[in-house]
N, C-alpha and C positions, 0 to 999 in steps of 0.2 A: 609519431608516438613519443611520449615523454620518457626520458631516462630516469626521472625521479620515481622511486618505487611507491611513494605515497600517492602519486597521481595516476598510477596504472590502474586500470579497471579490468575485472575478470570478464566483463561483458559490456558491449557498447550501450550507452544510454540513448533512449529515444525521448525527445522533448515532446511528450504528449499529455494533454490534459484529459484524463478519463475519469468520469464519475465513479466513485467506489465507496461501498459501505465498509466502515471499520467497526468491528465488534470486539469488545474486550471487557476488562474489569478496571474501574477507576480506583484512585487512591483510597477511597472510602470503602472499597469492597463491593460496590454496586456495578451491575452489568450496564453497559452502554452500547448504543448503536448510533453512529454518526454517519451522515452522508458527507463525504469528503471528495477530494479530487487529487489525481497525481499531478506532480510538476514534471517529473520525468520517470521513466521506468526502463528496466533492463530485464534480462532473463533471471537475474539473481537478486534483484531488489528494486526499491522505488523510493522516491521522495514524495511525501504526501503533505498537503495543507489541510490541517484538521482544526476543529474549534477548541481542543483541549490539550493541555500539557500531558506528556507521557514520560514515564520513567524508563531509563535504559534497561534493556533485557526483558521488558514486558512482552508478552505474547499477544498478538492480535489475529483476528480472523478477517480476511478481506474477501469481498464479493463484488463483482461488477454487475450493476443492475442491467436487466434485460427487458425489452418489451414483452407484452403477453405472447404466448406461443402462437404460432401460425397454425391454421387448420391443415396445412399440408404435412406437418410433422417433420419437415426437412431441417428446420432451425431448432436447435436445442432450446428447451424452455428456460433454462438458466445456466449460468456458469457455476461450477462447484466452488465452494469457498476454499481459499488456500491460506495457510498459516505463515506468519512472519514474526520476526523478533525485532523490537525497536533497538537500533544501533546509534542513532543520533536524535536529539530533540532540542529545539530552540525556538523562542518566540520570534515572530515576524509580523509586527503590527497587530491586527485583530485575529490572527491565526497562529498556530504553531506548525513549524515544519519538522516533520519527523522523517528520518531515514530508516527504512526497514529492510531487513534481509529475509528473503523467502527461505522457508525451511527446505523446500525442494525447488530447484530452479525451474522456471517455466519452460515448457517444450514447445 
């Protein structure tokens, strides 16, 4: 574990690429819905690769896509959206990497 406070994390990061829908309001005030993916994720936040720039402190709604519901009803039809705030944003080639902090930690 690092002794540098800037490098300490509240929660361990998992390097998982998960498809995720990002919904929010762009700089023009228009609603958007982008299919994105995580670069890494933890219980308190994630790094996402998205096709647009985001401003710091913007709120977004995140939803993980799910296949159609099964006839057994044992698998939930969808995951509930969760809210996050943009904490970092920078261009990286043809995408933007944004760091988001979840409003409520994942359980």
